[in-house]
ChimeraX commands (.cxc) that place a marker at each C-alpha (Angstrom):
marker #1 position -118.27,16.08,-129.30 radius 0.5
marker #1 position -115.86,16.40,-132.24 radius 0.5
marker #1 position -112.51,18.16,-131.79 radius 0.5
marker #1 position -113.43,20.21,-134.88 radius 0.5
marker #1 position -116.28,21.81,-132.96 radius 0.5
marker #1 position -115.76,25.33,-131.64 radius 0.5
marker #1 position -116.42,26.44,-128.08 radius 0.5
marker #1 position -119.92,27.44,-129.16 radius 0.5
marker #1 position -120.56,23.86,-130.23 radius 0.5
marker #1 position -120.79,24.51,-133.96 radius 0.5
marker #1 position -118.73,22.94,-136.70 radius 0.5
marker #1 position -116.80,25.73,-138.53 radius 0.5
marker #1 position -116.83,23.74,-141.78 radius 0.5
marker #1 position -120.62,23.65,-141.71 radius 0.5
marker #1 position -120.74,27.45,-141.87 radius 0.5
marker #1 position -119.22,27.45,-145.38 radius 0.5
marker #1 position -116.27,29.45,-146.68 radius 0.5
marker #1 position -115.21,32.57,-144.86 radius 0.5
marker #1 position -115.90,35.90,-146.49 radius 0.5
marker #1 position -113.13,37.47,-148.54 radius 0.5
marker #1 position -110.84,39.74,-146.56 radius 0.5
marker #1 position -107.90,41.83,-147.79 radius 0.5
marker #1 position -104.50,40.49,-146.77 radius 0.5
marker #1 position -103.04,43.97,-146.54 radius 0.5
marker #1 position -99.91,43.09,-148.52 radius 0.5
marker #1 position -98.31,46.18,-150.01 radius 0.5
marker #1 position -97.11,46.28,-153.59 radius 0.5
marker #1 position -94.19,48.59,-154.38 radius 0.5
marker #1 position -93.92,49.90,-157.95 radius 0.5
marker #1 position -91.10,48.40,-159.99 radius 0.5
marker #1 position -90.85,51.22,-162.51 radius 0.5
marker #1 position -91.75,48.87,-165.37 radius 0.5
marker #1 position -95.33,49.76,-166.37 radius 0.5
marker #1 position -96.24,46.30,-167.71 radius 0.5
marker #1 position -94.96,44.57,-164.56 radius 0.5
marker #1 position -96.62,47.12,-162.28 radius 0.5
marker #1 position -99.96,46.54,-164.03 radius 0.5
marker #1 position -99.64,42.79,-163.54 radius 0.5
marker #1 position -98.75,43.18,-159.87 radius 0.5
marker #1 position -101.73,45.50,-159.36 radius 0.5
marker #1 position -103.94,42.66,-160.60 radius 0.5
marker #1 position -103.03,40.83,-157.40 radius 0.5
marker #1 position -105.23,43.33,-155.55 radius 0.5
marker #1 position -108.21,41.60,-157.15 radius 0.5
marker #1 position -107.65,38.66,-154.81 radius 0.5
marker #1 position -108.53,40.91,-151.87 radius 0.5
marker #1 position -112.16,40.74,-153.00 radius 0.5
marker #1 position -112.29,37.03,-153.88 radius 0.5
marker #1 position -112.69,33.95,-151.77 radius 0.5
marker #1 position -109.66,31.65,-151.73 radius 0.5
marker #1 position -111.03,29.44,-154.53 radius 0.5
marker #1 position -110.91,32.45,-156.88 radius 0.5
marker #1 position -107.25,33.28,-156.20 radius 0.5
marker #1 position -105.75,30.60,-158.43 radius 0.5
marker #1 position -107.03,32.07,-161.71 radius 0.5
marker #1 position -105.61,35.51,-160.85 radius 0.5
marker #1 position -102.25,34.08,-159.69 radius 0.5
marker #1 position -101.91,31.98,-162.84 radius 0.5
marker #1 position -102.75,34.95,-165.08 radius 0.5
marker #1 position -100.23,37.21,-163.33 radius 0.5
marker #1 position -97.60,34.45,-163.47 radius 0.5
marker #1 position -98.15,34.03,-167.23 radius 0.5
marker #1 position -97.82,37.77,-167.74 radius 0.5
marker #1 position -94.62,38.01,-165.69 radius 0.5
marker #1 position -93.10,35.09,-167.60 radius 0.5
marker #1 position -93.98,36.79,-170.88 radius 0.5
marker #1 position -92.31,40.01,-169.70 radius 0.5
marker #1 position -89.15,38.12,-168.74 radius 0.5
marker #1 position -89.14,36.23,-172.03 radius 0.5
marker #1 position -89.48,39.48,-173.94 radius 0.5
marker #1 position -86.24,40.68,-172.36 radius 0.5
marker #1 position -84.41,37.87,-174.14 radius 0.5
marker #1 position -86.05,38.78,-177.46 radius 0.5
marker #1 position -84.90,42.41,-177.48 radius 0.5
marker #1 position -81.71,43.08,-179.41 radius 0.5
marker #1 position -78.67,43.90,-177.33 radius 0.5
marker #1 position -77.34,47.41,-177.67 radius 0.5
marker #1 position -74.75,47.70,-180.41 radius 0.5
marker #1 position -71.27,47.65,-179.02 radius 0.5
marker #1 position -68.65,50.06,-180.21 radius 0.5
marker #1 position -65.73,48.56,-182.08 radius 0.5
marker #1 position -62.65,47.96,-179.99 radius 0.5
marker #1 position -60.07,50.72,-180.31 radius 0.5
marker #1 position -56.63,49.08,-180.21 radius 0.5
marker #1 position -55.06,52.41,-179.22 radius 0.5
marker #1 position -56.70,52.31,-175.79 radius 0.5
marker link #1:1,2 radius 0.2
marker link #1:2,3 radius 0.2
marker link #1:3,4 radius 0.2
marker link #1:4,5 radius 0.2
marker link #1:5,6 radius 0.2
marker link #1:6,7 radius 0.2
marker link #1:7,8 radius 0.2
marker link #1:8,9 radius 0.2
marker link #1:9,10 radius 0.2
marker link #1:10,11 radius 0.2
marker link #1:11,12 radius 0.2
marker link #1:12,13 radius 0.2
marker link #1:13,14 radius 0.2
marker link #1:14,15 radius 0.2
marker link #1:15,16 radius 0.2
marker link #1:16,17 radius 0.2
marker link #1:17,18 radius 0.2
marker link #1:18,19 radius 0.2
marker link #1:19,20 radius 0.2
marker link #1:20,21 radius 0.2
marker link #1:21,22 radius 0.2
marker link #1:22,23 radius 0.2
marker link #1:23,24 radius 0.2
marker link #1:24,25 radius 0.2
marker link #1:25,26 radius 0.2
marker link #1:26,27 radius 0.2
marker link #1:27,28 radius 0.2
marker link #1:28,29 radius 0.2
marker link #1:29,30 radius 0.2
marker link #1:30,31 radius 0.2
marker link #1:31,32 radius 0.2
marker link #1:32,33 radius 0.2
marker link #1:33,34 radius 0.2
marker link #1:34,35 radius 0.2
marker link #1:35,36 radius 0.2
marker link #1:36,37 radius 0.2
marker link #1:37,38 radius 0.2
marker link #1:38,39 radius 0.2
marker link #1:39,40 radius 0.2
marker link #1:40,41 radius 0.2
marker link #1:41,42 radius 0.2
marker link #1:42,43 radius 0.2
marker link #1:43,44 radius 0.2
marker link #1:44,45 radius 0.2
marker link #1:45,46 radius 0.2
marker link #1:46,47 radius 0.2
marker link #1:47,48 radius 0.2
marker link #1:48,49 radius 0.2
marker link #1:49,50 radius 0.2
marker link #1:50,51 radius 0.2
marker link #1:51,52 radius 0.2
marker link #1:52,53 radius 0.2
marker link #1:53,54 radius 0.2
marker link #1:54,55 radius 0.2
marker link #1:55,56 radius 0.2
marker link #1:56,57 radius 0.2
marker link #1:57,58 radius 0.2
marker link #1:58,59 radius 0.2
marker link #1:59,60 radius 0.2
marker link #1:60,61 radius 0.2
marker link #1:61,62 radius 0.2
marker link #1:62,63 radius 0.2
marker link #1:63,64 radius 0.2
marker link #1:64,65 radius 0.2
marker link #1:65,66 radius 0.2
marker link #1:66,67 radius 0.2
marker link #1:67,68 radius 0.2
marker link #1:68,69 radius 0.2
marker link #1:69,70 radius 0.2
marker link #1:70,71 radius 0.2
marker link #1:71,72 radius 0.2
marker link #1:72,73 radius 0.2
marker link #1:73,74 radius 0.2
marker link #1:74,75 radius 0.2
marker link #1:75,76 radius 0.2
marker link #1:76,77 radius 0.2
marker link #1:77,78 radius 0.2
marker link #1:78,79 radius 0.2
marker link #1:79,80 radius 0.2
marker link #1:80,81 radius 0.2
marker link #1:81,82 radius 0.2
marker link #1:82,83 radius 0.2
marker link #1:83,84 radius 0.2
marker link #1:84,85 radius 0.2
marker link #1:85,86 radius 0.2
view
């Protein structure tokens, strides 16, 4: 008998992929609506089998990178001229 066999004598790989089950990982809001929306997309993986997770993770990663990149594109606040009297 193969070591991969269970006590019941069946091969777990022969049963196919396990059903999707929520991981129960909490997501705290960041206060940035665009980031929060992307992080909420991760909840979709709770209803997918593992082979469907990659597409969601890649999409969320792209979105988070775009949000970070947009921070560099925003103009910095105008600084006040230096007052030599201070």
